[in-house]
C-alpha angles and dihedrals in degrees: 000000000000113000120235114251112246114245111227113205115211110252099200138037095249088062091048090050092048090052092049093050093050094044118125102167096122111056092185093054093043093050090049096047092047091046092053091049091053099045095034127183116281094244090057102035093120091053129090109238119221092221097180136096109293122230128213123260143193141073113358087206090052122160093189125055117198115198119193132180106256141305117292115248091241095023117053091003087060101038102031095234127094116252089007123133101010142084093261088058092048089055096044099046093041085060094045092050093051090051091050098249098113133046094223136027098236142049112208105154141350095265097045094110096251115164127185123208118212090340132104120185126206139153139235089233125032102203127060110256124214109261088001090279117120117186121248089248089054090048093051091052091061096049092092091063096054089045092054090048091052091051091053100041093071099162095063119136102162135040119192113197112204106208136350096284094053091047092050095045094048089053091046091055092051092049094044091053089045095243090123130036101212146335092244109144096008108116126170107250127152109257093013116149122199124183098205122219110217127207090247091230124153088263096058114114112266095251094042124249117326121245107264120226123186127210137170110261112261090237117154088246093056097042094042092050091046093242085125119029129184087248091055094050093042088056089054091052090045091056089045089055091050090056094039096056099037116119 
């Protein structure tokens, strides 16, 4: 009888990052990202595009996890870092800087000196999807990476889900890992705050489940139309700070 191969779970964030970068589980997304990297946008034609899945980044002792949708085709897919090199990143890092979670208000490239304090940023999907619409199957294939990050980020107290897909995928990961019983009563609403009650299983994170906050995604469409303003997002971060520093 053939022996089952032992599955080795990464034991540090670098191993998780390396696994993400090497991932080729979604042929449609890989073809799209590689095509964008070859053709390029005219404004970036002299730059070398990353063109691969994009890992998370930030403080390994983070108290706050921010979960976005996916890298932008000419943002993270170009620069190799989520929310870097696009308008969404300008909005997000400007807010994090005002709140004291970042050492600078912008994120232009991987070597720009950006340092996050108490914050780690990741995404529900690690490849830029066409029209920003990953399929449910593609979303499901990325869940293991978010799960591994959650297992390693043991100091988390807050999770901020940016947009409905990030909100849904974070909850899906909790349920699939049996940390949460169901999504009953958990609706995506901007500014919503949910203290989650875990199942108190042996797999539950050491500090219990983080408080979940929901926000509209800082996409250019949302910010330019006024659906999400800087004041609205600052208010979410203010609420996060209240919980973070509460005794």
